[in-house]
C-alpha positions, 0 to 999 in steps of 0.5 A: 499499500502506498501512503498518500498523507503528504500528497492530500496534505500538499493539495489542500495547501496545509503544512505539517504544523497545520494538519497536526493541529487540525487532528482531533485530539491535535498532535504534533507536526513531527508525528504527521511527519513520521506518518507520512514518511512510514517511520511510524505505523499508519494504524487504522486510529490515526487514519481515521484522526488525519482523514478527519482533519483532511476531509477525506475518508480514510480509504483515500490515505492509502492506495494499492501499488497496482492501481493506476493512478491519474497523474499531472502530466503537463501544465497549461502556461501563457507559452502553452501546455508544457510537460513537467519535468516529472508527472505527479499524483493527481489528488480529487476530492472524490474518488473520481480518480479511479481508472476506467478499464485499467488505464489512469486518467491524465491531469493537466494543470493550468497556472495562468488564464487562458481562455476559459481556464483559470489558474489552480483549475485541474482539466482531467483527460480520458486517453483515446487511440488515434482511431477515435479522435473523431469522437473528440472533435470540438472538444478540448484535447491534450496532444503529445507532440515529439521531444516530450512536448504537448499541445492543448486546445480545441481539436478542429480538424483531423486529416489522415495522420494530421491532428488540427488543435486550436489553442484556447488563448484569443488571437493563437494559430492553429497548431498541427501534429503529425500522427500522435500516438494518442489524444486525451480529450477533457471530460472534467474540469476541477476548479477550487471556489 
């Protein structure tokens, strides 16, 4: 089992001390740190205390190593969709992160206001094979490009192996990707209010 306390705590913007104080009864930051790193045994009692402080179900604090987990794979900036140095686990407020048919979802993190997207948004994507790309016409998609780069925007055209993407920013030109190995269609937007 993989301990997800640190990932969930960071996704909620809490420090070790803040999480320790939110526990009922309160504990120390050192204890939370030891539980996160596995230096201290994560018992059911601790899982319930920490889950209550984080506002999640106790089961969300751990996951099986065999379960595919949604990853944040790219970030949308004013310069376009950029690959992360290292993908990171995406945390949802509900259990919508479960995989469909054994394939993990992908997530695009938004760091700048572009089109209808705002900083802090998480765009959840479902991977399609290139043959199924027709079902994504006029929908927002993430398309891999050579060299570990990405293109994000509205899928507006599909001709043979060429895919036409219109970026979400005003006045941007269509980008064409030749023979992408996959296309990920946006099917959920998570926005903190």
